[in-house]
Every structure is written in structure tokens, then in C-alpha cells.
Backbone atoms as SQL, in Angstrom:
CREATE TABLE atoms (id INTEGER PRIMARY KEY, chain TEXT, resi INTEGER, resn TEXT, atom TEXT, x REAL, y REAL, z REAL);
INSERT INTO atoms VALUES
  (1, 'A', 1, 'MET', 'N', 0.836, -1.182, 0.000),
  (2, 'A', 1, 'MET', 'CA', 0.000, 0.000, 0.000),
  (3, 'A', 1, 'MET', 'C', 0.881, 1.245, 0.000),
  (4, 'A', 2, 'VAL', 'N', 0.668, 2.128, -0.959),
  (5, 'A', 2, 'VAL', 'CA', 1.435, 3.362, -1.055),
  (6, 'A', 2, 'VAL', 'C', 0.746, 4.429, -0.225),
  (7, 'A', 3, 'LYS', 'N', 1.526, 5.068, 0.631),
  (8, 'A', 3, 'LYS', 'CA', 0.966, 6.124, 1.470),
  (9, 'A', 3, 'LYS', 'C', 1.009, 7.445, 0.721),
  (10, 'A', 4, 'ASP', 'N', 0.091, 8.330, 1.070),
  (11, 'A', 4, 'ASP', 'CA', 0.093, 9.666, 0.480),
  (12, 'A', 4, 'ASP', 'C', 1.337, 10.413, 0.924),
  (13, 'A', 5, 'PRO', 'N', 1.936, 11.215, 0.035),
  (14, 'A', 5, 'PRO', 'CA', 3.127, 11.971, 0.415),
  (15, 'A', 5, 'PRO', 'C', 2.798, 13.006, 1.491),
  (16, 'A', 6, 'VAL', 'N', 3.756, 13.241, 2.352),
  (17, 'A', 6, 'VAL', 'CA', 3.607, 14.256, 3.387),
  (18, 'A', 6, 'VAL', 'C', 3.992, 15.598, 2.785),
  (19, 'A', 7, 'PRO', 'N', 3.098, 16.585, 2.825),
  (20, 'A', 7, 'PRO', 'CA', 3.458, 17.894, 2.261),
  (21, 'A', 7, 'PRO', 'C', 4.537, 18.562, 3.109),
  (22, 'A', 8, 'LEU', 'N', 5.509, 19.133, 2.439),
  (23, 'A', 8, 'LEU', 'CA', 6.596, 19.826, 3.130),
  (24, 'A', 8, 'LEU', 'C', 6.514, 21.313, 2.835),
  (25, 'A', 9, 'HIS', 'N', 6.849, 22.099, 3.824),
  (26, 'A', 9, 'HIS', 'CA', 6.857, 23.546, 3.677),
  (27, 'A', 9, 'HIS', 'C', 8.235, 24.063, 4.058),
  (28, 'A', 10, 'MET', 'N', 8.661, 25.144, 3.429),
  (29, 'A', 10, 'MET', 'CA', 9.962, 25.723, 3.713),
  (30, 'A', 10, 'MET', 'C', 9.803, 27.233, 3.869),
  (31, 'A', 11, 'SER', 'N', 10.355, 27.762, 4.959),
  (32, 'A', 11, 'SER', 'CA', 10.304, 29.208, 5.151),
  (33, 'A', 11, 'SER', 'C', 11.245, 29.881, 4.148),
  (34, 'A', 12, 'SER', 'N', 11.024, 31.150, 3.912),
  (35, 'A', 12, 'SER', 'CA', 11.899, 31.863, 2.972),
  (36, 'A', 12, 'SER', 'C', 13.323, 31.935, 3.505),
  (37, 'A', 13, 'ASP', 'N', 13.491, 31.995, 4.834),
  (38, 'A', 13, 'ASP', 'CA', 14.844, 31.989, 5.404),
  (39, 'A', 13, 'ASP', 'C', 15.553, 30.673, 5.112),
  (40, 'A', 14, 'ASP', 'N', 14.846, 29.556, 5.294),
  (41, 'A', 14, 'ASP', 'CA', 15.454, 28.256, 5.003),
  (42, 'A', 14, 'ASP', 'C', 15.711, 28.076, 3.514),
  (43, 'A', 15, 'ALA', 'N', 14.851, 28.623, 2.677),
  (44, 'A', 15, 'ALA', 'CA', 15.009, 28.489, 1.228),
  (45, 'A', 15, 'ALA', 'C', 16.283, 29.176, 0.737),
  (46, 'A', 16, 'ARG', 'N', 16.744, 30.214, 1.432),
  (47, 'A', 16, 'ARG', 'CA', 17.985, 30.892, 1.047),
  (48, 'A', 16, 'ARG', 'C', 19.202, 30.010, 1.297),
  (49, 'A', 17, 'GLY', 'N', 19.094, 29.096, 2.251),
  (50, 'A', 17, 'GLY', 'CA', 20.213, 28.215, 2.558),
  (51, 'A', 17, 'GLY', 'C', 21.281, 28.927, 3.369),
  (52, 'A', 18, 'SER', 'N', 22.271, 28.177, 3.769),
  (53, 'A', 18, 'SER', 'CA', 23.420, 28.741, 4.481),
  (54, 'A', 18, 'SER', 'C', 24.649, 27.934, 4.095),
  (55, 'A', 19, 'TYR', 'N', 25.798, 28.524, 4.285),
  (56, 'A', 19, 'TYR', 'CA', 27.053, 27.915, 3.868),
  (57, 'A', 19, 'TYR', 'C', 27.739, 27.288, 5.073),
  (58, 'A', 20, 'ALA', 'N', 28.271, 26.103, 4.884),
  (59, 'A', 20, 'ALA', 'CA', 29.083, 25.435, 5.900),
  (60, 'A', 20, 'ALA', 'C', 30.308, 24.859, 5.207),
  (61, 'A', 21, 'ASN', 'N', 31.462, 24.997, 5.834),
  (62, 'A', 21, 'ASN', 'CA', 32.682, 24.462, 5.234),
  (63, 'A', 21, 'ASN', 'C', 33.384, 23.444, 6.136),
  (64, 'A', 22, 'THR', 'N', 32.772, 23.139, 7.246),
  (65, 'A', 22, 'THR', 'CA', 33.335, 22.176, 8.183),
  (66, 'A', 22, 'THR', 'C', 32.177, 21.533, 8.937),
  (67, 'A', 23, 'LEU', 'N', 32.378, 20.323, 9.418),
  (68, 'A', 23, 'LEU', 'CA', 31.370, 19.759, 10.299),
  (69, 'A', 23, 'LEU', 'C', 32.025, 18.964, 11.406),
  (70, 'A', 24, 'VAL', 'N', 31.296, 18.880, 12.496),
  (71, 'A', 24, 'VAL', 'CA', 31.722, 18.103, 13.658),
  (72, 'A', 24, 'VAL', 'C', 30.570, 17.159, 13.974),
  (73, 'A', 25, 'VAL', 'N', 30.894, 15.870, 14.140),
  (74, 'A', 25, 'VAL', 'CA', 29.871, 14.872, 14.449),
  (75, 'A', 25, 'VAL', 'C', 30.226, 14.207, 15.771),
  (76, 'A', 26, 'ARG', 'N', 29.244, 14.158, 16.651),
  (77, 'A', 26, 'ARG', 'CA', 29.399, 13.458, 17.924),
  (78, 'A', 26, 'ARG', 'C', 28.213, 12.513, 18.071),
  (79, 'A', 27, 'ASN', 'N', 28.337, 11.529, 18.946),
  (80, 'A', 27, 'ASN', 'CA', 27.206, 10.632, 19.129),
  (81, 'A', 27, 'ASN', 'C', 27.150, 10.066, 20.537),
  (82, 'A', 28, 'THR', 'N', 25.943, 9.671, 20.915),
  (83, 'A', 28, 'THR', 'CA', 25.691, 8.843, 22.081),
  (84, 'A', 28, 'THR', 'C', 25.062, 7.565, 21.541),
  (85, 'A', 29, 'LYS', 'N', 24.691, 6.667, 22.410),
  (86, 'A', 29, 'LYS', 'CA', 24.032, 5.450, 21.936),
  (87, 'A', 29, 'LYS', 'C', 22.707, 5.773, 21.249),
  (88, 'A', 30, 'GLU', 'N', 22.025, 6.828, 21.700),
  (89, 'A', 30, 'GLU', 'CA', 20.691, 7.143, 21.218),
  (90, 'A', 30, 'GLU', 'C', 20.632, 8.115, 20.056),
  (91, 'A', 31, 'GLU', 'N', 21.690, 8.937, 19.843),
  (92, 'A', 31, 'GLU', 'CA', 21.577, 9.978, 18.830),
  (93, 'A', 31, 'GLU', 'C', 22.919, 10.409, 18.273),
  (94, 'A', 32, 'PHE', 'N', 22.863, 11.002, 17.091),
  (95, 'A', 32, 'PHE', 'CA', 24.006, 11.656, 16.467),
  (96, 'A', 32, 'PHE', 'C', 23.731, 13.154, 16.481),
  (97, 'A', 33, 'VAL', 'N', 24.749, 13.927, 16.812),
  (98, 'A', 33, 'VAL', 'CA', 24.669, 15.383, 16.762),
  (99, 'A', 33, 'VAL', 'C', 25.679, 15.836, 15.717),
  (100, 'A', 34, 'THR', 'N', 25.171, 16.473, 14.663),
  (101, 'A', 34, 'THR', 'CA', 26.018, 16.952, 13.576),
  (102, 'A', 34, 'THR', 'C', 25.932, 18.468, 13.536),
  (103, 'A', 35, 'ASP', 'N', 27.073, 19.122, 13.770),
  (104, 'A', 35, 'ASP', 'CA', 27.150, 20.576, 13.699),
  (105, 'A', 35, 'ASP', 'C', 27.791, 20.962, 12.378),
  (106, 'A', 36, 'PHE', 'N', 27.067, 21.725, 11.571),
  (107, 'A', 36, 'PHE', 'CA', 27.595, 22.282, 10.338),
  (108, 'A', 36, 'PHE', 'C', 28.151, 23.654, 10.674),
  (109, 'A', 37, 'LEU', 'N', 29.441, 23.854, 10.429),
  (110, 'A', 37, 'LEU', 'CA', 30.135, 25.066, 10.857),
  (111, 'A', 37, 'LEU', 'C', 30.555, 25.912, 9.665),
  (112, 'A', 38, 'PHE', 'N', 30.584, 27.206, 9.908),
  (113, 'A', 38, 'PHE', 'CA', 31.260, 28.115, 8.993),
  (114, 'A', 38, 'PHE', 'C', 32.479, 28.603, 9.745),
  (115, 'A', 39, 'SER', 'N', 33.652, 28.200, 9.264),
  (116, 'A', 39, 'SER', 'CA', 34.863, 28.578, 9.959),
  (117, 'A', 39, 'SER', 'C', 35.728, 29.421, 9.049),
  (118, 'A', 40, 'CYS', 'N', 36.059, 30.595, 9.551),
  (119, 'A', 40, 'CYS', 'CA', 36.894, 31.535, 8.836),
  (120, 'A', 40, 'CYS', 'C', 37.792, 32.193, 9.882),
  (121, 'A', 41, 'PRO', 'N', 38.960, 31.556, 10.146),
  (122, 'A', 41, 'PRO', 'CA', 39.806, 32.056, 11.229),
  (123, 'A', 41, 'PRO', 'C', 40.040, 33.555, 11.117),
  (124, 'A', 42, 'PRO', 'N', 40.005, 34.239, 12.216),
  (125, 'A', 42, 'PRO', 'CA', 40.139, 33.718, 13.574),
  (126, 'A', 42, 'PRO', 'C', 38.823, 33.368, 14.248),
  (127, 'A', 43, 'ALA', 'N', 37.707, 33.329, 13.547),
  (128, 'A', 43, 'ALA', 'CA', 36.433, 33.043, 14.189),
  (129, 'A', 43, 'ALA', 'C', 35.653, 32.021, 13.384),
  (130, 'A', 44, 'GLY', 'N', 34.529, 31.644, 13.912),
  (131, 'A', 44, 'GLY', 'CA', 33.650, 30.712, 13.229),
  (132, 'A', 44, 'GLY', 'C', 32.427, 30.488, 14.085),
  (133, 'A', 45, 'GLY', 'N', 31.504, 29.719, 13.586),
  (134, 'A', 45, 'GLY', 'CA', 30.302, 29.450, 14.353),
  (135, 'A', 45, 'GLY', 'C', 29.501, 28.320, 13.748),
  (136, 'A', 46, 'VAL', 'N', 28.525, 27.859, 14.516),
  (137, 'A', 46, 'VAL', 'CA', 27.634, 26.792, 14.054),
  (138, 'A', 46, 'VAL', 'C', 26.566, 27.398, 13.161),
  (139, 'A', 47, 'ALA', 'N', 26.498, 26.934, 11.919),
  (140, 'A', 47, 'ALA', 'CA', 25.457, 27.380, 10.997),
  (141, 'A', 47, 'ALA', 'C', 24.154, 26.639, 11.289),
  (142, 'A', 48, 'HIS', 'N', 24.264, 25.327, 11.526),
  (143, 'A', 48, 'HIS', 'CA', 23.093, 24.508, 11.845),
  (144, 'A', 48, 'HIS', 'C', 23.532, 23.301, 12.649),
  (145, 'A', 49, 'ARG', 'N', 22.663, 22.851, 13.541),
  (146, 'A', 49, 'ARG', 'CA', 22.878, 21.613, 14.304),
  (147, 'A', 49, 'ARG', 'C', 21.732, 20.667, 13.984),
  (148, 'A', 50, 'ILE', 'N', 22.091, 19.442, 13.589),
  (149, 'A', 50, 'ILE', 'CA', 21.100, 18.414, 13.288),
  (150, 'A', 50, 'ILE', 'C', 21.281, 17.288, 14.304),
  (151, 'A', 51, 'ILE', 'N', 20.192, 16.916, 14.968),
  (152, 'A', 51, 'ILE', 'CA', 20.204, 15.817, 15.932),
  (153, 'A', 51, 'ILE', 'C', 19.267, 14.753, 15.393),
  (154, 'A', 52, 'THR', 'N', 19.782, 13.528, 15.264),
  (155, 'A', 52, 'THR', 'CA', 18.968, 12.468, 14.681),
  (156, 'A', 52, 'THR', 'C', 19.337, 11.113, 15.280),
  (157, 'A', 53, 'SER', 'N', 18.503, 10.126, 15.016),
  (158, 'A', 53, 'SER', 'CA', 18.750, 8.773, 15.515),
  (159, 'A', 53, 'SER', 'C', 19.843, 8.102, 14.680),
  (160, 'A', 54, 'PRO', 'N', 20.481, 7.062, 15.234),
  (161, 'A', 54, 'PRO', 'CA', 21.500, 6.343, 14.453),
  (162, 'A', 54, 'PRO', 'C', 20.958, 5.796, 13.126),
  (163, 'A', 55, 'GLY', 'N', 19.739, 5.263, 13.123),
  (164, 'A', 55, 'GLY', 'CA', 19.174, 4.724, 11.889),
  (165, 'A', 55, 'GLY', 'C', 18.961, 5.801, 10.834),
  (166, 'A', 56, 'ASN', 'N', 18.459, 6.959, 11.263),
  (167, 'A', 56, 'ASN', 'CA', 18.273, 8.061, 10.312),
  (168, 'A', 56, 'ASN', 'C', 19.614, 8.607, 9.839),
  (169, 'A', 57, 'GLN', 'N', 20.609, 8.659, 10.715),
  (170, 'A', 57, 'GLN', 'CA', 21.934, 9.143, 10.320),
  (171, 'A', 57, 'GLN', 'C', 22.512, 8.244, 9.223),
  (172, 'A', 58, 'LYS', 'N', 22.377, 6.941, 9.408),
  (173, 'A', 58, 'LYS', 'CA', 22.910, 6.003, 8.416),
  (174, 'A', 58, 'LYS', 'C', 22.184, 6.162, 7.084),
  (175, 'A', 59, 'ARG', 'N', 20.869, 6.372, 7.123),
  (176, 'A', 59, 'ARG', 'CA', 20.095, 6.574, 5.898),
  (177, 'A', 59, 'ARG', 'C', 20.517, 7.871, 5.197),
  (178, 'A', 60, 'MET', 'N', 20.805, 8.939, 5.980),
  (179, 'A', 60, 'MET', 'CA', 21.247, 10.204, 5.384),
  (180, 'A', 60, 'MET', 'C', 22.623, 10.054, 4.743),
  (181, 'A', 61, 'VAL', 'N', 23.527, 9.328, 5.413),
  (182, 'A', 61, 'VAL', 'CA', 24.860, 9.097, 4.842),
  (183, 'A', 61, 'VAL', 'C', 24.736, 8.330, 3.531),
  (184, 'A', 62, 'LYS', 'N', 23.858, 7.339, 3.485),
  (185, 'A', 62, 'LYS', 'CA', 23.640, 6.577, 2.243),
  (186, 'A', 62, 'LYS', 'C', 23.145, 7.503, 1.129),
  (187, 'A', 63, 'ALA', 'N', 22.202, 8.393, 1.452),
  (188, 'A', 63, 'ALA', 'CA', 21.681, 9.325, 0.441),
  (189, 'A', 63, 'ALA', 'C', 22.786, 10.264, -0.043),
  (190, 'A', 64, 'LEU', 'N', 23.638, 10.739, 0.864),
  (191, 'A', 64, 'LEU', 'CA', 24.753, 11.603, 0.473),
  (192, 'A', 64, 'LEU', 'C', 25.730, 10.863, -0.433),
  (193, 'A', 65, 'MET', 'N', 26.055, 9.624, -0.096),
  (194, 'A', 65, 'MET', 'CA', 26.984, 8.846, -0.914),
  (195, 'A', 65, 'MET', 'C', 26.410, 8.601, -2.312),
  (196, 'A', 66, 'GLU', 'N', 25.115, 8.298, -2.397),
  (197, 'A', 66, 'GLU', 'CA', 24.482, 8.107, -3.708),
  (198, 'A', 66, 'GLU', 'C', 24.527, 9.394, -4.514),
  (199, 'A', 67, 'SER', 'N', 24.314, 10.520, -3.854),
  (200, 'A', 67, 'SER', 'CA', 24.360, 11.813, -4.543),
  (201, 'A', 67, 'SER', 'C', 25.767, 12.113, -5.054),
  (202, 'A', 68, 'ILE', 'N', 26.779, 11.804, -4.252),
  (203, 'A', 68, 'ILE', 'CA', 28.170, 12.013, -4.677),
  (204, 'A', 68, 'ILE', 'C', 28.495, 11.117, -5.870),
  (205, 'A', 69, 'GLU', 'N', 28.053, 9.866, -5.826),
  (206, 'A', 69, 'GLU', 'CA', 28.297, 8.955, -6.947),
  (207, 'A', 69, 'GLU', 'C', 27.664, 9.483, -8.231),
  (208, 'A', 70, 'MET', 'N', 26.433, 10.014, -8.144),
  (209, 'A', 70, 'MET', 'CA', 25.783, 10.567, -9.341),
  (210, 'A', 70, 'MET', 'C', 26.532, 11.803, -9.841),
  (211, 'A', 71, 'TYR', 'N', 26.967, 12.655, -8.920),
  (212, 'A', 71, 'TYR', 'CA', 27.718, 13.857, -9.296),
  (213, 'A', 71, 'TYR', 'C', 28.996, 13.465, -10.033),
  (214, 'A', 72, 'GLU', 'N', 29.755, 12.519, -9.440),
  (215, 'A', 72, 'GLU', 'CA', 31.021, 12.109, -10.050),
  (216, 'A', 72, 'GLU', 'C', 30.798, 11.411, -11.384),
  (217, 'A', 73, 'SER', 'N', 29.690, 10.721, -11.531),
  (218, 'A', 73, 'SER', 'CA', 29.364, 10.094, -12.813),
  (219, 'A', 73, 'SER', 'C', 29.151, 11.159, -13.890),
  (220, 'A', 74, 'ASP', 'N', 28.535, 12.274, -13.499),
  (221, 'A', 74, 'ASP', 'CA', 28.262, 13.358, -14.454),
  (222, 'A', 74, 'ASP', 'C', 29.457, 14.276, -14.680),
  (223, 'A', 75, 'TYR', 'N', 30.220, 14.573, -13.621),
  (224, 'A', 75, 'TYR', 'CA', 31.236, 15.631, -13.690),
  (225, 'A', 75, 'TYR', 'C', 32.670, 15.182, -13.413),
  (226, 'A', 76, 'GLY', 'N', 32.863, 13.941, -13.024),
  (227, 'A', 76, 'GLY', 'CA', 34.205, 13.459, -12.713),
  (228, 'A', 76, 'GLY', 'C', 34.464, 13.449, -11.211),
  (229, 'A', 77, 'PRO', 'N', 35.603, 12.892, -10.836),
  (230, 'A', 77, 'PRO', 'CA', 35.914, 12.715, -9.420),
  (231, 'A', 77, 'PRO', 'C', 36.000, 14.045, -8.663),
  (232, 'A', 78, 'ILE', 'N', 35.615, 13.971, -7.414),
  (233, 'A', 78, 'ILE', 'CA', 35.735, 15.119, -6.506),
  (234, 'A', 78, 'ILE', 'C', 37.016, 14.930, -5.704),
  (235, 'A', 79, 'ASP', 'N', 37.869, 15.936, -5.698),
  (236, 'A', 79, 'ASP', 'CA', 39.062, 15.908, -4.854),
  (237, 'A', 79, 'ASP', 'C', 38.698, 16.439, -3.475),
  (238, 'A', 80, 'PRO', 'N', 38.919, 15.642, -2.429),
  (239, 'A', 80, 'PRO', 'CA', 38.609, 16.134, -1.087),
  (240, 'A', 80, 'PRO', 'C', 39.465, 17.357, -0.748),
  (241, 'A', 81, 'THR', 'N', 38.884, 18.282, -0.008),
  (242, 'A', 81, 'THR', 'CA', 39.652, 19.440, 0.444),
  (243, 'A', 81, 'THR', 'C', 40.549, 19.014, 1.605),
  (244, 'A', 82, 'GLU', 'N', 41.571, 19.802, 1.849),
  (245, 'A', 82, 'GLU', 'CA', 42.482, 19.495, 2.954),
  (246, 'A', 82, 'GLU', 'C', 41.793, 19.741, 4.295),
  (247, 'A', 83, 'GLU', 'N', 42.235, 18.982, 5.286),
  (248, 'A', 83, 'GLU', 'CA', 41.751, 19.208, 6.644),
  (249, 'A', 83, 'GLU', 'C', 42.201, 20.581, 7.105),
  (250, 'A', 84, 'PRO', 'N', 41.389, 21.256, 7.942),
  (251, 'A', 84, 'PRO', 'CA', 41.826, 22.560, 8.460),
  (252, 'A', 84, 'PRO', 'C', 43.139, 22.420, 9.227),
  (253, 'A', 85, 'ASP', 'N', 43.974, 23.440, 9.151),
  (254, 'A', 85, 'ASP', 'CA', 45.257, 23.397, 9.874),
  (255, 'A', 85, 'ASP', 'C', 45.155, 24.133, 11.198),
  (256, 'A', 86, 'PHE', 'N', 43.959, 24.182, 11.757),
  (257, 'A', 86, 'PHE', 'CA', 43.733, 24.787, 13.059),
  (258, 'A', 86, 'PHE', 'C', 42.746, 23.936, 13.819),
  (259, 'A', 87, 'GLU', 'N', 42.767, 24.049, 15.134),
  (260, 'A', 87, 'GLU', 'CA', 41.881, 23.260, 15.966),
  (261, 'A', 87, 'GLU', 'C', 40.490, 23.875, 15.959),
  (262, 'A', 88, 'ILE', 'N', 39.498, 23.016, 15.855),
  (263, 'A', 88, 'ILE', 'CA', 38.110, 23.479, 15.899),
  (264, 'A', 88, 'ILE', 'C', 37.511, 23.007, 17.201),
  (265, 'A', 89, 'GLY', 'N', 36.946, 23.912, 17.942),
  (266, 'A', 89, 'GLY', 'CA', 36.337, 23.536, 19.214),
  (267, 'A', 89, 'GLY', 'C', 35.446, 24.633, 19.723),
  (268, 'A', 90, 'PHE', 'N', 34.564, 24.252, 20.633),
  (269, 'A', 90, 'PHE', 'CA', 33.644, 25.218, 21.225),
  (270, 'A', 90, 'PHE', 'C', 34.338, 25.889, 22.404),
  (271, 'A', 91, 'GLN', 'N', 34.263, 27.195, 22.431),
  (272, 'A', 91, 'GLN', 'CA', 34.866, 27.959, 23.514),
  (273, 'A', 91, 'GLN', 'C', 33.859, 28.973, 24.016),
  (274, 'A', 92, 'PRO', 'N', 33.906, 29.263, 25.329),
  (275, 'A', 92, 'PRO', 'CA', 32.949, 30.232, 25.896),
  (276, 'A', 92, 'PRO', 'C', 33.149, 31.628, 25.341);
């Protein structure tokens, strides 16, 4: 049985999107916390924080990997960017 699609709505602020160039992922047994950061030394900040269950996190990673595979099929391999040469951490 096919269920009816759930209608989704997006605010104009969310539709504009935001930029992130780094992420930090932490987890407990019950959840994953993914912070998308915009880091531009000497400062930076959290653009968005996503908290989700382990099962949903794994499903999102699968969707991202499939998207990367389709991109590389169309445009060629993606070269990973270098790791930041500075420490990223939360400070008061």
C-alpha cells in the first residue's frame, strides 16, 4: 500500500540556505549530533545543528553517498579538500 506523500513547507529563510565548510559529528548510543560550521579564522560558528537517531543518520549518509556517486558520474571525481590546519572547538 502506497501512502500519500507528506506535504513539506519551507520558510523563505530556510530556502535561502546557508554555507558550511566544516562539520563536527558526535554521538551517544541514542543519537548523532552533527554541527555544520562556517569557519573563517580567527572566528567561526555553528550554521546549523542536526540531531537524529542512528538509523536516520545512516540513511542520510547513504543518500549523500548516492548523490556524490551521481555527481562524479556526471562531472568526474571530486578531490577532497584538505583538513583545516587549526583546531576546531567550542569555547565560551
